Backbone as XML, in Angstrom:
<?xml version="1.0"?>
<chain id="A" units="angstrom">
  <residue number="1" name="UNK">
    <atom name="N" x="-2.807" y="-12.955" z="-24.760"/>
    <atom name="CA" x="-4.669" y="-12.144" z="-24.315"/>
    <atom name="C" x="-3.901" y="-10.938" z="-23.531"/>
  </residue>
  <residue number="2" name="UNK">
    <atom name="N" x="-2.863" y="-10.146" z="-23.127"/>
    <atom name="CA" x="-2.079" y="-9.032" z="-23.384"/>
    <atom name="C" x="-1.368" y="-8.158" z="-24.543"/>
  </residue>
  <residue number="3" name="UNK">
    <atom name="N" x="-1.762" y="-7.241" z="-24.856"/>
    <atom name="CA" x="-1.182" y="-6.211" z="-25.418"/>
    <atom name="C" x="-0.047" y="-5.860" z="-26.113"/>
  </residue>
  <residue number="4" name="UNK">
    <atom name="N" x="1.158" y="-5.877" z="-26.888"/>
    <atom name="CA" x="2.339" y="-6.145" z="-26.415"/>
    <atom name="C" x="2.785" y="-5.153" z="-25.921"/>
  </residue>
  <residue number="5" name="UNK">
    <atom name="N" x="2.217" y="-3.746" z="-26.359"/>
    <atom name="CA" x="3.058" y="-2.910" z="-25.483"/>
    <atom name="C" x="3.111" y="-3.033" z="-23.588"/>
  </residue>
  <residue number="6" name="UNK">
    <atom name="N" x="1.592" y="-3.257" z="-23.727"/>
    <atom name="CA" x="1.897" y="-3.448" z="-22.013"/>
    <atom name="C" x="1.928" y="-4.629" z="-21.223"/>
  </residue>
  <residue number="7" name="UNK">
    <atom name="N" x="2.447" y="-5.995" z="-22.047"/>
    <atom name="CA" x="3.104" y="-6.918" z="-21.627"/>
    <atom name="C" x="5.079" y="-6.476" z="-21.520"/>
  </residue>
  <residue number="8" name="UNK">
    <atom name="N" x="5.048" y="-5.915" z="-23.074"/>
    <atom name="CA" x="6.717" y="-5.564" z="-23.006"/>
    <atom name="C" x="6.734" y="-4.324" z="-21.491"/>
  </residue>
  <residue number="9" name="UNK">
    <atom name="N" x="5.957" y="-4.099" z="-20.938"/>
    <atom name="CA" x="5.830" y="-2.846" z="-20.060"/>
    <atom name="C" x="5.999" y="-3.169" z="-18.144"/>
  </residue>
  <residue number="10" name="UNK">
    <atom name="N" x="5.005" y="-4.438" z="-18.317"/>
    <atom name="CA" x="4.591" y="-5.204" z="-17.397"/>
    <atom name="C" x="6.359" y="-6.860" z="-17.506"/>
  </residue>
  <residue number="11" name="UNK">
    <atom name="N" x="6.610" y="-7.040" z="-18.650"/>
    <atom name="CA" x="8.064" y="-7.457" z="-18.519"/>
    <atom name="C" x="9.367" y="-6.611" z="-17.539"/>
  </residue>
  <residue number="12" name="UNK">
    <atom name="N" x="9.780" y="-4.862" z="-18.025"/>
    <atom name="CA" x="10.165" y="-5.029" z="-18.015"/>
    <atom name="C" x="10.351" y="-3.816" z="-15.810"/>
  </residue>
  <residue number="13" name="UNK">
    <atom name="N" x="9.214" y="-4.014" z="-15.861"/>
    <atom name="CA" x="9.284" y="-4.022" z="-14.344"/>
    <atom name="C" x="9.225" y="-5.030" z="-13.546"/>
  </residue>
  <residue number="14" name="UNK">
    <atom name="N" x="8.225" y="-6.249" z="-14.176"/>
    <atom name="CA" x="8.850" y="-7.299" z="-13.231"/>
    <atom name="C" x="10.955" y="-7.680" z="-13.224"/>
  </residue>
  <residue number="15" name="UNK">
    <atom name="N" x="11.581" y="-7.177" z="-14.089"/>
    <atom name="CA" x="12.533" y="-7.208" z="-14.305"/>
    <atom name="C" x="13.498" y="-6.389" z="-13.686"/>
  </residue>
  <residue number="16" name="UNK">
    <atom name="N" x="12.633" y="-5.134" z="-13.122"/>
    <atom name="CA" x="13.136" y="-4.377" z="-12.632"/>
    <atom name="C" x="14.019" y="-4.971" z="-10.913"/>
  </residue>
  <residue number="17" name="UNK">
    <atom name="N" x="12.276" y="-4.897" z="-10.775"/>
    <atom name="CA" x="12.307" y="-5.804" z="-9.349"/>
    <atom name="C" x="12.568" y="-7.341" z="-9.021"/>
  </residue>
  <residue number="18" name="UNK">
    <atom name="N" x="13.467" y="-7.706" z="-9.351"/>
    <atom name="CA" x="14.231" y="-9.269" z="-9.760"/>
    <atom name="C" x="12.331" y="-9.597" z="-9.482"/>
  </residue>
  <residue number="19" name="UNK">
    <atom name="N" x="11.976" y="-10.560" z="-9.885"/>
    <atom name="CA" x="10.431" y="-11.229" z="-9.755"/>
    <atom name="C" x="10.278" y="-11.340" z="-12.016"/>
  </residue>
  <residue number="20" name="UNK">
    <atom name="N" x="9.469" y="-12.465" z="-10.873"/>
    <atom name="CA" x="8.818" y="-12.908" z="-12.117"/>
    <atom name="C" x="7.360" y="-12.114" z="-13.054"/>
  </residue>
  <residue number="21" name="UNK">
    <atom name="N" x="7.981" y="-12.407" z="-14.321"/>
    <atom name="CA" x="6.368" y="-11.676" z="-14.745"/>
    <atom name="C" x="5.770" y="-12.337" z="-14.176"/>
  </residue>
  <residue number="22" name="UNK">
    <atom name="N" x="5.152" y="-13.405" z="-14.231"/>
    <atom name="CA" x="3.305" y="-14.293" z="-13.131"/>
    <atom name="C" x="3.807" y="-13.529" z="-11.974"/>
  </residue>
  <residue number="23" name="UNK">
    <atom name="N" x="4.507" y="-13.986" z="-11.025"/>
    <atom name="CA" x="4.408" y="-13.127" z="-9.896"/>
    <atom name="C" x="3.855" y="-11.596" z="-10.341"/>
  </residue>
  <residue number="24" name="UNK">
    <atom name="N" x="4.567" y="-10.396" z="-11.318"/>
    <atom name="CA" x="4.177" y="-9.272" z="-11.259"/>
    <atom name="C" x="2.521" y="-8.974" z="-11.113"/>
  </residue>
  <residue number="25" name="UNK">
    <atom name="N" x="1.935" y="-9.904" z="-12.548"/>
    <atom name="CA" x="0.915" y="-10.489" z="-12.476"/>
    <atom name="C" x="0.196" y="-10.548" z="-11.263"/>
  </residue>
  <residue number="26" name="UNK">
    <atom name="N" x="0.313" y="-11.836" z="-10.628"/>
    <atom name="CA" x="-0.506" y="-12.058" z="-9.522"/>
    <atom name="C" x="-0.625" y="-10.512" z="-8.333"/>
  </residue>
  <residue number="27" name="UNK">
    <atom name="N" x="0.815" y="-10.007" z="-7.951"/>
    <atom name="CA" x="0.920" y="-8.972" z="-7.680"/>
    <atom name="C" x="-0.973" y="-7.257" z="-7.500"/>
  </residue>
  <residue number="28" name="UNK">
    <atom name="N" x="-0.375" y="-7.479" z="-9.055"/>
    <atom name="CA" x="-1.008" y="-6.567" z="-9.018"/>
    <atom name="C" x="-2.349" y="-7.184" z="-9.454"/>
  </residue>
  <residue number="29" name="UNK">
    <atom name="N" x="-2.871" y="-8.094" z="-10.170"/>
    <atom name="CA" x="-4.053" y="-8.809" z="-9.349"/>
    <atom name="C" x="-4.303" y="-8.431" z="-7.590"/>
  </residue>
  <residue number="30" name="UNK">
    <atom name="N" x="-3.656" y="-9.452" z="-7.382"/>
    <atom name="CA" x="-3.834" y="-9.136" z="-5.603"/>
    <atom name="C" x="-4.381" y="-7.790" z="-5.086"/>
  </residue>
  <residue number="31" name="UNK">
    <atom name="N" x="-3.643" y="-6.627" z="-5.287"/>
    <atom name="CA" x="-3.825" y="-5.221" z="-4.941"/>
    <atom name="C" x="-4.998" y="-5.065" z="-5.114"/>
  </residue>
  <residue number="32" name="UNK">
    <atom name="N" x="-5.607" y="-5.401" z="-6.996"/>
    <atom name="CA" x="-6.898" y="-4.276" z="-7.100"/>
    <atom name="C" x="-8.259" y="-5.074" z="-6.642"/>
  </residue>
  <residue number="33" name="UNK">
    <atom name="N" x="-8.175" y="-6.118" z="-6.542"/>
    <atom name="CA" x="-8.702" y="-6.891" z="-5.878"/>
    <atom name="C" x="-9.185" y="-6.388" z="-4.160"/>
  </residue>
  <residue number="34" name="UNK">
    <atom name="N" x="-8.200" y="-6.181" z="-3.918"/>
    <atom name="CA" x="-8.217" y="-5.433" z="-1.922"/>
    <atom name="C" x="-8.572" y="-4.475" z="-1.811"/>
  </residue>
  <residue number="35" name="UNK">
    <atom name="N" x="-7.905" y="-3.576" z="-3.673"/>
    <atom name="CA" x="-9.045" y="-2.286" z="-3.498"/>
    <atom name="C" x="-10.855" y="-1.885" z="-3.679"/>
  </residue>
  <residue number="36" name="UNK">
    <atom name="N" x="-10.578" y="-3.530" z="-4.049"/>
    <atom name="CA" x="-11.996" y="-3.310" z="-5.194"/>
    <atom name="C" x="-13.270" y="-4.207" z="-3.444"/>
  </residue>
  <residue number="37" name="UNK">
    <atom name="N" x="-12.378" y="-4.452" z="-2.883"/>
    <atom name="CA" x="-13.576" y="-5.049" z="-1.890"/>
    <atom name="C" x="-13.319" y="-4.188" z="-0.506"/>
  </residue>
  <residue number="38" name="UNK">
    <atom name="N" x="-12.453" y="-2.956" z="-0.854"/>
    <atom name="CA" x="-12.866" y="-1.037" z="-0.227"/>
    <atom name="C" x="-12.704" y="-1.521" z="1.406"/>
  </residue>
  <residue number="39" name="UNK">
    <atom name="N" x="-11.691" y="-2.591" z="1.338"/>
    <atom name="CA" x="-11.084" y="-2.465" z="2.810"/>
    <atom name="C" x="-10.160" y="-1.630" z="3.282"/>
  </residue>
  <residue number="40" name="UNK">
    <atom name="N" x="-9.545" y="-1.377" z="4.127"/>
    <atom name="CA" x="-7.895" y="-0.847" z="4.970"/>
    <atom name="C" x="-7.595" y="-1.267" z="5.293"/>
  </residue>
  <residue number="41" name="UNK">
    <atom name="N" x="-7.845" y="-2.007" z="5.792"/>
    <atom name="CA" x="-6.747" y="-2.439" z="6.709"/>
    <atom name="C" x="-5.188" y="-2.806" z="6.452"/>
  </residue>
  <residue number="42" name="UNK">
    <atom name="N" x="-5.641" y="-3.526" z="4.690"/>
    <atom name="CA" x="-4.032" y="-3.247" z="4.181"/>
    <atom name="C" x="-3.646" y="-2.761" z="4.314"/>
  </residue>
  <residue number="43" name="UNK">
    <atom name="N" x="-3.291" y="-1.093" z="4.406"/>
    <atom name="CA" x="-3.641" y="0.455" z="3.726"/>
    <atom name="C" x="-2.477" y="0.392" z="4.778"/>
  </residue>
  <residue number="44" name="UNK">
    <atom name="N" x="-0.499" y="0.645" z="5.319"/>
    <atom name="CA" x="-0.106" y="0.931" z="6.099"/>
    <atom name="C" x="-0.986" y="2.279" z="6.555"/>
  </residue>
  <residue number="45" name="UNK">
    <atom name="N" x="-0.697" y="3.294" z="5.449"/>
    <atom name="CA" x="-1.943" y="4.779" z="5.624"/>
    <atom name="C" x="-2.334" y="4.959" z="7.221"/>
  </residue>
  <residue number="46" name="UNK">
    <atom name="N" x="-3.660" y="4.181" z="6.650"/>
    <atom name="CA" x="-4.881" y="3.817" z="6.829"/>
    <atom name="C" x="-4.863" y="2.814" z="7.974"/>
  </residue>
  <residue number="47" name="UNK">
    <atom name="N" x="-3.408" y="1.591" z="8.537"/>
    <atom name="CA" x="-3.427" y="1.038" z="9.464"/>
    <atom name="C" x="-2.974" y="1.849" z="10.916"/>
  </residue>
  <residue number="48" name="UNK">
    <atom name="N" x="-3.609" y="1.836" z="11.993"/>
    <atom name="CA" x="-3.511" y="2.524" z="12.482"/>
    <atom name="C" x="-2.557" y="1.337" z="13.175"/>
  </residue>
  <residue number="49" name="UNK">
    <atom name="N" x="-2.088" y="0.310" z="13.216"/>
    <atom name="CA" x="-0.912" y="-0.953" z="14.019"/>
    <atom name="C" x="0.686" y="0.463" z="13.304"/>
  </residue>
  <residue number="50" name="UNK">
    <atom name="N" x="0.428" y="0.505" z="12.105"/>
    <atom name="CA" x="1.433" y="0.828" z="11.506"/>
    <atom name="C" x="2.634" y="1.802" z="12.846"/>
  </residue>
  <residue number="51" name="UNK">
    <atom name="N" x="1.325" y="2.794" z="12.848"/>
    <atom name="CA" x="2.436" y="4.445" z="13.689"/>
    <atom name="C" x="1.870" y="4.370" z="14.535"/>
  </residue>
  <residue number="52" name="UNK">
    <atom name="N" x="0.748" y="3.772" z="15.553"/>
    <atom name="CA" x="1.081" y="3.701" z="17.302"/>
    <atom name="C" x="1.280" y="1.536" z="17.268"/>
  </residue>
  <residue number="53" name="UNK">
    <atom name="N" x="2.131" y="1.474" z="19.077"/>
    <atom name="CA" x="1.981" y="0.313" z="19.465"/>
    <atom name="C" x="1.303" y="-0.529" z="19.723"/>
  </residue>
  <residue number="54" name="UNK">
    <atom name="N" x="0.662" y="1.149" z="20.431"/>
    <atom name="CA" x="-0.771" y="0.305" z="20.922"/>
    <atom name="C" x="-1.593" y="0.747" z="19.947"/>
  </residue>
  <residue number="55" name="UNK">
    <atom name="N" x="-3.010" y="1.069" z="21.414"/>
    <atom name="CA" x="-3.877" y="1.267" z="20.888"/>
    <atom name="C" x="-3.737" y="2.621" z="19.286"/>
  </residue>
  <residue number="56" name="UNK">
    <atom name="N" x="-2.822" y="3.681" z="19.768"/>
    <atom name="CA" x="-2.674" y="5.449" z="20.097"/>
    <atom name="C" x="-3.277" y="6.078" z="21.308"/>
  </residue>
  <residue number="57" name="UNK">
    <atom name="N" x="-3.523" y="7.326" z="20.484"/>
    <atom name="CA" x="-3.234" y="8.599" z="21.658"/>
    <atom name="C" x="-5.346" y="8.169" z="21.867"/>
  </residue>
  <residue number="58" name="UNK">
    <atom name="N" x="-5.743" y="8.203" z="22.599"/>
    <atom name="CA" x="-7.279" y="9.162" z="22.609"/>
    <atom name="C" x="-8.119" y="10.550" z="22.817"/>
  </residue>
  <residue number="59" name="UNK">
    <atom name="N" x="-6.409" y="12.034" z="22.832"/>
    <atom name="CA" x="-7.486" y="13.473" z="22.415"/>
    <atom name="C" x="-6.773" y="12.989" z="20.746"/>
  </residue>
  <residue number="60" name="UNK">
    <atom name="N" x="-6.623" y="12.271" z="20.272"/>
    <atom name="CA" x="-6.423" y="13.294" z="18.550"/>
    <atom name="C" x="-7.248" y="14.216" z="17.594"/>
  </residue>
  <residue number="61" name="UNK">
    <atom name="N" x="-9.045" y="13.963" z="18.367"/>
    <atom name="CA" x="-9.611" y="14.257" z="17.900"/>
    <atom name="C" x="-9.336" y="16.691" z="18.536"/>
  </residue>
  <residue number="62" name="UNK">
    <atom name="N" x="-8.521" y="16.745" z="19.981"/>
    <atom name="CA" x="-8.614" y="17.502" z="20.261"/>
    <atom name="C" x="-7.675" y="18.348" z="20.263"/>
  </residue>
  <residue number="63" name="UNK">
    <atom name="N" x="-5.680" y="18.033" z="19.406"/>
    <atom name="CA" x="-4.509" y="17.777" z="19.471"/>
    <atom name="C" x="-3.972" y="17.124" z="18.184"/>
  </residue>
  <residue number="64" name="UNK">
    <atom name="N" x="-5.467" y="17.212" z="17.380"/>
    <atom name="CA" x="-4.397" y="16.662" z="15.654"/>
    <atom name="C" x="-3.418" y="17.734" z="15.852"/>
  </residue>
  <residue number="65" name="UNK">
    <atom name="N" x="-3.392" y="18.944" z="15.567"/>
    <atom name="CA" x="-2.088" y="19.361" z="15.126"/>
    <atom name="C" x="-1.190" y="19.234" z="15.773"/>
  </residue>
  <residue number="66" name="UNK">
    <atom name="N" x="-1.428" y="18.713" z="17.051"/>
    <atom name="CA" x="-0.352" y="18.736" z="17.355"/>
    <atom name="C" x="0.758" y="17.608" z="17.958"/>
  </residue>
  <residue number="67" name="UNK">
    <atom name="N" x="0.320" y="16.058" z="17.047"/>
    <atom name="CA" x="0.276" y="15.104" z="16.665"/>
    <atom name="C" x="1.596" y="15.131" z="15.417"/>
  </residue>
  <residue number="68" name="UNK">
    <atom name="N" x="0.582" y="16.071" z="14.147"/>
    <atom name="CA" x="0.906" y="15.862" z="12.714"/>
    <atom name="C" x="1.726" y="17.237" z="13.268"/>
  </residue>
  <residue number="69" name="UNK">
    <atom name="N" x="2.184" y="18.170" z="13.314"/>
    <atom name="CA" x="3.590" y="19.389" z="13.284"/>
    <atom name="C" x="4.672" y="18.584" z="14.435"/>
  </residue>
  <residue number="70" name="UNK">
    <atom name="N" x="4.177" y="17.051" z="14.557"/>
    <atom name="CA" x="5.513" y="16.233" z="16.043"/>
    <atom name="C" x="7.034" y="16.029" z="14.915"/>
  </residue>
  <residue number="71" name="UNK">
    <atom name="N" x="7.668" y="15.795" z="15.354"/>
    <atom name="CA" x="8.342" y="15.221" z="14.498"/>
    <atom name="C" x="9.359" y="13.725" z="15.088"/>
  </residue>
  <residue number="72" name="UNK">
    <atom name="N" x="8.581" y="12.765" z="13.939"/>
    <atom name="CA" x="8.571" y="11.306" z="15.049"/>
    <atom name="C" x="10.118" y="10.680" z="14.833"/>
  </residue>
  <residue number="73" name="UNK">
    <atom name="N" x="10.972" y="12.485" z="14.169"/>
    <atom name="CA" x="12.371" y="11.090" z="14.440"/>
    <atom name="C" x="13.150" y="11.754" z="15.506"/>
  </residue>
</chain>
């Protein structure tokens, strides 16, 4: 079902990740399908909960430069 080169590449990736070939394919398909849904809830970059412990600041529009320049460490 898969071209030999693609199958070999996926097998190497599964070995690197210490997972099965089937699990790697399932994860890739799930990620692909989530992307097709257009949902941002699964994206840690866009998920507000990943960045803030609460609802986040209410003045981001006015102070975005301050928040972007702040060292988070």
